[in-house]
N, C-alpha and C positions, 0 to 999 in steps of 0.2 A: 239465338246468339251463336255466332261462329267463333270458334277458338282457333286463332292462327298461332301455330306452334313455332318455337325456336328451331333453328337448324339442328339436325341430328335426332329429332324425335318422331321419325316416320313410323316407329313401332306403335305410336299412339293414334295414328290415323286409321280410318277404316277403309276397307277395300270395297269398291263398287263392283257391280256385276261385270263390267267391262275390264276389270283389273286395275283401274286407276285408283290412286290413293287420294282420299279427301280428308279435310280437316274435320274434327268433331263438331257437332252441333248440339247445343243444349237448349231446352225449352224451359219457360218459367214454371214455377210451382203454381198449381191452380189457386192457391190462397192469395196470390199476388195479381191474378188476372183482372180484378176490379180496380186496381190501383193505377196511378199515373204511370205511363210507359217509362219515364225516367227514374221513378222510384223503384220500379221493378228491375230496371237495369242495374241500379246500385246494389240491390239485394243479390243479383246474379254475380256481380263482380266480387262481392264478399264470398259467395259460394266457391267461386273459382280459386280465389286466394287461399281459402282454407282447405281446398282439396289436396290430399297428399300426392297425387300423381300430376294433375294439371297445374297445380299452384306454381311449381317451379318450371314447368315446360311451356306454359303459355307466354306468348309475346304480345299479342294484340287481341282484343275482344271487339267484335263488330256486332252491333244490334240492329235488327231490321224490324220494320212493322210487318204484320201479317199480310201476305199477298204482294209485298213489294221487296224483292230481293236485289234490286238494282242499286238502291241508294240507302246506305246505313243511316239510322237516325242518331246513332251515337257510336263513337270510337274511343276505346280506352287502351292506352299503351301501358303495359305492366312493367 
């Protein structure tokens, strides 16, 4: 899951080796890997909303299937 941040939250982005800033990426907990992708996505949305840092800074969450980063399987606007 990629967390697209609201404007002004560059401090929460991570810096790549080439100096560019990138949005944070979260992965699902192992206990949810056997579940349906959409059920896993819902649990991850709950995690972001409860997070003290990213809960208020996140704007959009994009979910991707493993190995396919071109087309998100789900988009959640917070």
